[in-house]
N, C-alpha and C positions, 0 to 999 in steps of 0.2 A: 529551419534549425538555427537561424540567426539569433544570437543571444542565449542559446541553450548550451549548457555544458553537460553532456551526457556521459555519465561514468558508471553505467550498469551494463557493460558489454558482456559480462558473465551471465547476466539475466537474459539478454537478447542482443544480437548484433543489430545494427541499423542497416536498412537496405538502401543502395544508391538509386538515384533516379534512372540511371542508364539500365539497370536491371529491369525495372518496370517497363521502360520503353521497349527494350528488346523483347520482352515477354509479350506485351500487348501487340507489338508489330507481328510477332509470330502468330498470335491468335487471329489477327485481322487477315493474314495471308493464307491461313490453312484452316481446314475443317477437321476437328478431332472428334471422332465418335467413340462410343463405348468399346473398349478393347476386347470385350467378350463377343462382339459381333464379327461378321465376316466381310462386311462391305469395305469399300475403298477407304473411307475416312477412318473406320475402325482399325483397318490394317495399318494405316499410317500411325495411329496412336500406339498400337502394339509395338511396332518397330521402333518408334521413338522412345518408348519406355525401356525397351531392351538396350537401346543405345545409351540411355542414361545409366542403366545398371553397370554397363562396361565403363562408363566415365567415372562412376564412383569407385569402382575397383581400381582403375588406373590412378585415381587421386590418392588412394591408400597403398599404392605400389604393390598390388597383388593382381591375380587373374581369376577368371571363372573356374579354372582348374582347382584352385585352392579354396575359394570362398563363394558363398551364395548371398545375394542381397534380398532380404525380405522387407518389403515396405510396410511400415506401421504408421500409426498416428503420431508417434514421437518416441523418445527414449523410454519413457515410462511404460508404454505399451509393449515395447521390445523386451523390457525386463520382465514384465508380466508373462509374456509369451515363453521366455526361457523357464521361468518358474513352473509353468503349467506343462511344458513339453519335455523337460529334462528327464532322462530315464532313471528316476529315483528308485531306490530299493528301500521300502519302509521298514520300520521296526517290527519285530515279531515274526519275521520270516526265517527260513533256515539259513539264508545267506547273511553275511555281515551287512548292516544297514548303511545307507548313505548319510552324508552330512552336508549341510549348507553352511559355509563359513563366509563371513563378510567383514571387511575392515570397518571399525567403528566410525572412521572418518569417511562415511558414505552418505549419499543422498537418501532422503526418505524413501524414494522409489525402490532403492536397492534393499533397504532394511525391510520394507513392506513385503518383499518376496517371502519372508518367513511366515506370513499369514497363509500363503498357499502351501508351503512345505509342511506347515503344522497340520493342515487338513489332510495331507497325505501321510501323516505319521512319520515325518522325517525331522530329525532334530536340527536346530539352527544354533550356530556358535559364533558370537561376536569376537573379533580378534582386534586387539589394540595394535597400532602401528609398531610399537617397540617390540611386541611379542613376535612379529614376523621375523625381525632381525635375529631373534634368539631361536628361531624354529629349526635351525640345523641340528639341534639336539634331539629333534623328534624323528630322526632317521630310524627306519625299521630294521629288524634282523632279516637276514636273507630269506628265511623260510616264509616270511609274511609278505615279501615284495611281489609275489605273483598274484595276489588278490586283485580281482578286476572290478570290485564294487565301485561304481562311479560316485565321486564327490565333486562338489563345485565350490570354488573360492572366487569371491568377487572383490575387486578393489578398484578405486578410481585412478585413472592415469594422472589426474590433477584434482586436488581438493577444490571443490567449489566454495569452500569456506575461506581458506587461507592462500590458495594458489600453490601449495606444496605439490611438487611433481614426484610421485612415487616411482621407484625404479621399474622400467619396462623389462628389465632383466628378470624380475620376479616371475614373469610368465613362464619362461623356459625352466627356471630353477624349480618352480612348483610342479610343473608337468613332469620334470625329470626325477623328482623326489629329493632333490638337493635341499629344498625348503619344504616343510610340511606345516600347514597352519595348526594342525593338531596331530597327535600321534595315534594314527588309526590306519589299518591296512586298507588298500584300495587304490584306484586310479584317479588322479586329480585332473579336473578340467578347470579352465580359467575364464572368468567373465571380466573383461576390462571395460569399465564404465568410462567411455571416452567423450561423453557429451561436453564437458567443460574443456577438456584438453584440446580437441580438434578445432576449437574456435580460434586458436591462436598459435598452434604448434603442429608441425607435420608428423604424421603417424605412418610408419613403414611396416605394413603387415607382412612384407616379405621377410623381414628380420624378426619382428616381434609377433609371433603367430598365436595370438589369443584365440580361444575357441568361440567366444561370443563377444561381439563389440556392438553395443547399442549407441545410437547417435540421434540427435535432433538437428535438422538442417537449419532451423532459424537461428541456432547458435552460431552458425558459420556465415550465413548470407543475410539474415534478418527477414527474408521472405523466400519461400512461403512458410507460414506457420502451420501447425497441425500436421506436420509430415516428418517422419523419422524413418529409421531403418535398423534392422538387425543384420549385421554381418556375421554369418555363421560358417565355421570351417566345414568343408565337405566331408571331413573324416568323421564328424559326429552327427552331421545332419540326418543320415539315415536312421539313427537311433532315437531321434526325437519322436515323442508320442503326441497324438492329437485325437481328441474325441469329437468335438464339434466340427461340422463341415458346412461351409457357407457356399454361396454362389461362386462358380468358377474354380472350385477346388476339387470337384469330383470328376473322375474319368467316366464313372458310371455309378448309379445307385437305383434302388427300388423304393417307391413310396409306400408300397403295401407290405414289404418284407424288410427285415433287418439286413440289408445288403448295401455295401458302399465300397467302392474301389477308388482310391485317391489318384490324383494326377501324378505323373512321374516326376515332374519338376518340383523341387523342394520349395521354391519361391511360390509357385502357383498353389501348392498344397497348403501353405500357411497364410496366404493372402485372401482371407475370406471376403467375398463380395467384390464389387468393383473398386479397384484402387483409386486414389485421388489423382487421376491421370493428368489433369491440367497442372496441378501442383508439381507433379513429377517432371513434366515438361519444363516447368519454370526452373528446375534445378540445372538444366543444361546451360541456361543463360546465367545462372548464378556462378557456375564454375568459370564460364567465359569471362564475365565481368570481373570477378575476383582476380583472375590471372592478369587481365589487362590493366587493372588499376594498381595492383600491388607487386606483380612479378612473382607471386607464389608465396606459399605458407612459411617458408624459411625466412623470407624477408619480413613477413608479418610478425613472426616470433621475435626477431631481433628488434624490430621497431617498437612493439608493445612492451617488451622487457626494458628497453632503454627508458621509456616513459615511467614505468613502474619503479625502476632503480633510482631515477632522479627524484621522483616523488617520495619514495621511502627514505632516501638519504636526507632530504630537507625536513620531512615530517618528523623523523626520529631525532633530529637535532634541535627541534624547537623547544625552548625552555622559558619558563616564567622568570621574573626577576629574582625569585628566591631559589632558582636552580631546579625547580620541579618540572618534570616533563609535561608537555601539553597533551600528548596522546600516549596511549598504551597500545602498541602494535602486537597483534597476535600472529606470530609467524614461526615456522620451524627453520627458516634460513635467514641469511643476512643479505639477500637479494644481490648476490655477487655472480650468480651463474644461471643463465636461462634454461639450462638442462634440469635444474632442480627447483626452479621457482617460476611460476607463471605470472601474468600481469594482473594480479589481484592483491590488494592491500586491505587487510581487515584490522579494525582498530576501535577503540573507544576514546572519546575526548575526556580529559580530566580537568578539574579546576586546580588552582594553585595549592590546594591542600591535598591533592592526590585523589580526591573523590571523583567517581565517574559521573559525567553528565549524561543523562539518559539518551539513547539513540533516537528516540522520537523527537526530543528537543533539538538534537543536531540536524535531523531531517527537516524539521520546520525551518530552521535557520538557513539550511542549504537551499530550500525552495525559494526563500526570499531572494537569493542570488541566482535563481534559475539553474541550480546545480542539481542534477538527478543522481541520487545515490541509492543504495539498497540497505535496508536495516532489518534487524531481527536475528534469526538463527539460520536463515537461508536454506531451509529444508535440510539441515545437516545438524541434528541435535547432538550427535556423537562428538563432532569437532567442537561444537559450541560448549559442551560440557568440559571437554578436555582443555580448551584454551581459557575459558572463563572460570574454571574450577567450580563448576556447578554439579552438585551431587545428584544421584537419582532421587534422593529424598527432597532435594531442593525443587526439582522438576515437579514432583507431585504436590509439594506445598504451594508452589506458584500456581498450579492449576486450581487448587482449592481457593487460592486468593483471587481467582478470576482471570488469570493470564492464560491465553491460548496462543498457539502459533499464529503469527501474522497480525496480532493486535499491536496497540501502541503503549501497552504497559511495559515500560522499559526498565523500571527499578522496582524491586520488591524488598522491603526492609533495607533500602539503601544499596542493594547489590544488583548489578546489571542482569537482565534476563536475555540480553543479546548484544549486538554490536553494530558497527557501521562498516559497509564494504564498498570500496570503489574498485572498478575494473576497467581496463583499457582494451580497445579493439583496433582493427586496422584503420578505422576512420578517426581514431583519436589523434590529437595533435599536442605539441609541446605547450601550446596556448591553453589547452584543456587542463594540463597538469598545473600550469602556473595559476590559472583562475581558481582552481581548487585550493592551492596553497595560500593564495592571497585571501581567500575566504577564511581559512583557519586563522591566519595571522591577524586579519582585520577584526575578527570576532572574538579572539582570545587574548591578544597581546597588546600591550601599550608599547610606545616607542622604546622605552628602556628595556622591555622584555626581549626585544629582537636582537640584542647583542648576544649571539650564541656562537658556538664553535663553528658551525657551517655558515660563517658570516657572509662570505662572498655571494652565495646564492640568495640568501635571505635579504641582504642589503639590496641586491639587484631587484628582487621582487618588490621590496618596499618602495624603493626610489622610483622605479619605473611605473608602477601601476597602482599602488595603494596610497590614496591621498591621506593627508594628515587628518582630514575631517571624517575618516571612515568610522562608522558606528561599531560599537562593541557590545556583545551580550554578556561580558564578564562583569563581576561585581565591581562597580566603579570606585568603591572606597579602597580597593586594593591596586588600583592602577594610577599611574602618574599622568595619563592622558585623558582629558575630557573631550570626547568626540563632538564634532560640530557638524551641522548640516547647513550647507550654503546654497544648495541647488533649488531651493523653493522657499516661499514665504508661507508660513502656516497660519491659517485663520483669517487671511485677508482676501481670500479668493471666493468667498461665498456670496453668491447673488440670490440664492434661494430664500424665499420668505417662509417663515414658520406658519404652519397651518394648524389651528387648534379647533377641534370639533367636539361638541358634546352630543351624546345620544340623549334624546328627550323621549321618554315613554309617554303614552297617552296621559293627559292630565289627570284623568280619573284614577289612574294606577299609580301616579308618581308619589302621592302622599303615602299610600299604603306601602310602597316599596321602601320609602325612607323610614317609615315606622318599623318595618321588619328589620331593616339594617340596624337602626338605632337600638332595637330590642335585643338584637343578637350580639352586638359588639360591646363587650365589657372592656373599658379602657385599662389595659395593663401594660407595664413595661418593666425593664430590668430595674432592680432596687437601686435607688440613687441615681438612675440614669434619666435621659430625656425620652419623651415619647418618639415613636418611629412612625413616619407617615409616607404615603405614596406621593412622589413629587412629579412624576411624568409617566404617561402611558403611551406606548407606541405599538402599532400593528404594522405588518408588512404584507399587504394583500398579495403582492407578487413576490415570490421567493427571490431573494438576493437583490431586489430593487429597493428604492428609497423608502424610508419610514413614513408612516402617516400618523401624526401625533394627535391625540384626542384628550379631552379632560374627563370624559365619562363614556363608557362603552359597554354594550352587552356582552355577556360571556356565553359561549355555546358549549357543546359537549366536546369540542376539540381545542378549546382555548378561547381567545378573543375572537368574536364573530368575524369571519372572513380573513383571519390571519393566515397567510401563506396557503390560500386556497388555489392560487394559480402559480405556474412556473413557466419559464422560458426554456425551450429545448432546441437543440441544433437539428440539422437536417436528418440525423440518425435517431432522433427521438431521445437523446441523452440530455439530462438536466444541465443547464448552464448556470454557473454561479460567478461571483465576482473574481474568483480565483482565475477563471479562464477569460472572463470579460468584465474588467473593472467598470466599464461604462454603464453597466446595469444600474449602478447606484444613482445615475443621472435620470433614470426613469422614475417619475413621481406619480404613483397611483393614489387616488383619494376615493373614499366611499361616501356616497350620498344615500342614506338609508330611506329618506322620504321618496326620492325619485327611483330608488332601487337600481342604481347604476354605479359602476366604478369608472371614474374618469382618469385617463392616463395622459400625462403631459411630459414633454421633454423639450429642451431648448432647441429651437429651429424646426420643431414639428407642430403640426396642428393637433389640438387635443382630440382624443378618440375615446369613445365610451364603450363599456361592456355591461350587459345586463347582469344584475345579481341573481336573476331567476335562472335556475339550473336548466340547461338544455336537455330535455328528456325526449325530444322528438326522434323520429326515425333517422333524421339526417345526422344525429350525434353519433359519431363512431367511437365506441369505447375501446381503449387500448390499455395495455399495462406498461407502466414506467417504473423506474427504481429511484428511490431517494435514500442514500446512505444504506444500501443493501436491502431496503424494505420495499416490497412490491406495493404499488398503488395503482388503482384504476383511474384513468383520466379520459377526458374527451377534448377534442380540438376546438378552439374558439373561432376558427374560420379564417378565410383567406385575407379578409380586410385587416384583421389584427396582425396576421402573420406578415403581410406586406409592410405594415407600419414598423414593426420591430426589426424586420430585415433591413429596411431603409436606414433606420437610426443606428443600428449596430454594424451595418456594412457587411453582413454575412447572412446566409439563409437561416432562418429560425422561425419558430412558431410559439404561440401562447396556448398552453393547455390548462385545463382545470380539473381538480380532483372530482371524481364522480361520487355521488352519495352512496353508490353500491359498495364502495370500499372505504367508508369513513369510520370503520371500527378497527383499523389495524392497530396493533399494540406493539410497543417497543419492548421486547423482552429484556434487552440489555439494561434498561433503566427501571423497569418495574420489578426487577428481581428483589425478592424479599419484602415487597410492599403489598401486603395482603389486600388492601382496599384499592389497589391500582392495577390489578392484573389484567383488566380488560379496558384500560384507558384508551380512548379514541384519539388519534393523532391526525393532524393535517399534513402538509408537505414539509414539516419541520424535520430537522436532522435527528434530534434526540428526545425532546419533551415538549409539552404544551406551552410552557412559559419559560422565559429566561429573565432572571431578576438580577439587578446590580445595585450597588450601594454608593451613594454620592460620596460618603466618607472614604471609601476605597478609591474612587475616582480621583478625589483630591490628593490622596497620598501618592498615587501614580503620577498625577499631573506635576507635582513638585519634582518628582524624579526625572520625568521627561523634559520638563521646561528647562532644567539646568543644562540640558544637552542640545537645546535648540536656540537658534538666533533670535526668534520672535516668541513672544508670550503665547501660550497655548490656551485657547478658550475652552472652558469646561464643557460647553454645549457640544463642541466639535468632538471632544474625547468621548462624551456619552454616546454620540451617534456612531462612533466607530465600533462600539461594543454591541450595537444592535439588540438591545434588550427590549422586552415587552414592558417590564415594570421597573421603574427607578424609585428607590426609596432613600430616605434620609435617616440612616441609623447613626448613633453617636460615635461608634467605634469602627475603624476601617477593618474590613474582612471579618467582622463578627458574624456576618451572615453564613459563613462557612461552618459555624458551630450549631446551626439550627437544624432541627429534624422536621418540624412542622411550623406553619404560620397560618394565621387567619388575617384576612383583610376584609373588614366589614363583615358581611354575612358569608363570605367565601372561605372555604378551608382548603389548604394546600399541603401536600407532602413534598419535602425536599428530596429530590432524586439523587443529586450529587453535583460536583463542581463542573463548570464548563471549561474544557481545555481549549485554549484559543489557537487559531490558525492565522495565516497571513492576511486574512480579510481585515483584521484590525489595522493593518498597515495602509489601507486604502482610505483616503480622505473622502467621506461620504458626500461632500459638496462638490468636489472637483474630479474625483476618480483617479487622482494621482497617488502613486505608491511612495511610501517612506519606510524603509526597513527598520528605522529606529524604534518604532512602537512595539513590535513583538520582541525585539532584542532587549529593550528597556524593561518590558514586563517580565521577561525571563530573569534578568538580573535582579530586578526589584523583589521578585518572589522566590529567590533562591533556586534558580534553574527550572522552576515550574512555569507553565503558562496558563495556570488556572485563573479565571476571573469571572465572577458571577456564579449563580447557582440555578439549576434546573428545578422547575416545579411541575407537579401534576395536581390537577384540581379534583378534590373529592366532591362528587356530585351532590348538589344541594337537594334536600327534600322539600324545600319551600315551593309553594304554588306560584310564587312571584318570579318573574324573570330575573336572573342574576345580572348585576352590573358591577363594574369595577370603576372606581372614581378616584381622581386626584384628590388628595387631602384625607383619604380614608386611613384609619390607623392600622398599623401592622403589629400583630401580637405573635411573637415567636415562642417556640418551645425548644429548649436545648436538646442536643442529641442524646444527652444522658437522661432524657425524659423529665428533666427538672423544669417545671413551669416557671416562666418569668414572673417575678413578683410585681405586685401593683406599686405605683408610686407612693412615696412616703408623705407627700404634701399635695395640696390641690393645685399649687402653682405648676407642678410637673405634668399635669394632665394636658392632653392635646385637645384643643377646642375646635379645630377646623375640620 
């Protein structure tokens, strides 16, 4: 964790090494069998699980006389269990029907319960937080107070969006009838969603006796994951209904007749199948280690709140030179009391005009500083709508615009679709809070901007740890500071030699190909403008490794032949990129078409070769991998290559190649709306077959970045950072973003969309060194966006000749408005190369 600032404790706690050691020592010293068996090891497991149940009850200050622990796969499964088992009375019966009410500031998993209640013909009613405070007016007349129709009200003890702590006193007030979510006769039961709350606050169920309390243990301990529990009061437990019965839940049943008798124990009745017994045993060590490290949850509460209070105070005081706030914080409190506010801060970053900078952009910048935050709506659409003033209609329009939960579309029509959340846990330190604040200050403010009301803290932050040369992603014409970089020399550390290779077809075919290209390519360009030509062609045989530059190359059905056909994976089979391992850029693959081999070289290593012939023998083990959520079939390239990469990168890894069995995967994200590209074949690329950049756009960005660097920036270095397949020389910067289609020689391409850049452009492709300035400068230069370059898909040629892409070929674009580019007005403007 050295160098990492983890600020997503509301998403998951981090586990300490001592927890894992205690757990693995336990497993080494004991044999735990299936608790449904009767042997010695199984009896040990059963008794240990029961001990853990008592430990959980003790942790929440209650006993087995009042509550039962039902183990589940997590909080979500516990909520689903309640929705399925609650004794609802549906609409249409002679009795008054039940209602399911939930606070709009609730997790998706709570709101999703209404899907089950709807199938049972039970109405669901969303309740806004302010409506509960007014619900004393919903008191019933005396004659209606004896109705026993069961209703359920769910609310979070702590909002996972803002950290607001809702009153635990609501539990008793609602059960007693003092507060009523809606005015309807019946008996109210309370579901307290405690998943977020118990990660940093003590919960006393002896005082606040909710009927159902779902939790996930990874929120508290970080390990184990995939394990939660439902604490259910024994007063309602006998009323719960159950239809399915799994292994271990039956006292007796008949296979040939409809006869089933459940076990007496409520826990055993609802824990279908074998529980995750080793994970449950790990909980014992979780409780022990947490107590040993922290002294208890009350101390965790005070510690995490102190960090949140400090961060909130500084963050809310940050101002630009014009007095505009740097952030907009979404909170219902002023962070003055840990009883009403948890250690969560939710916000959006603003520019000095008060416009929101999209959360995706902030997340990218935070990743440059190795700060881990959470962005989006955090599975809490209700709170997101309330705090960001997003209407129901906005949500539906955003969906139509292509935005879905969890994506990186952060602004629609200039309005935010979500926000940024930081959260503290018991492992968090004051240094974590300072690192985050320094990041905001360094990337948003100039020196003059830091003269703010909370000057003592900010001045301390700036003078102690934020150097004068720290880069900024703000628009530099609005700042008084020009950031400098002094920790490296750019452009003088490249020892690699440029490799230029031409593909030569058989001589008999060469002339025919040229004739076909010449016949198809009608030289046209924008009226009054200069012709556009291809200046460089790069392919990347191994994903995230160095570029292989060519002057002429064959085009396959997936893009440039052999482009990203291989990738490096870690010991778990997960794709490695320069984000995790920057030294991948120092691996130089080259393709020899005549010898049909790929030669891989790296400094200090003997060259090694891989055959271009696909291994289809029995020894080739086909496995499935994932590239940007897309499944691909691959096979391993063998131990010899694996040892080479493991030695060079200093970690266990392997080289795998895409199998031809799965070379027709299509990227639905990018082919949407492109009729002729619906079945486009992709290699191991992230988004599309080709990436194109424009030299004019590079030059404009170069001027912007060079002004902020000590040394001149070589254009070739900048081109390599953007890892394009095709580099062109258009006369206007960023005019490529207005194109809908292009043709290059005989090849036809559709423009799929812009390429949103990540931190890989901060890596010098010749040295592997990182420099945050590049992504920050791109963001500032492009008005808070990080788009650079366009994705292309190739429209399959019907020519009988093999398609080739060549440097010097003319590029003929068609505008998005489907207006064809006009031919030149004079012969001097035609491109002859």
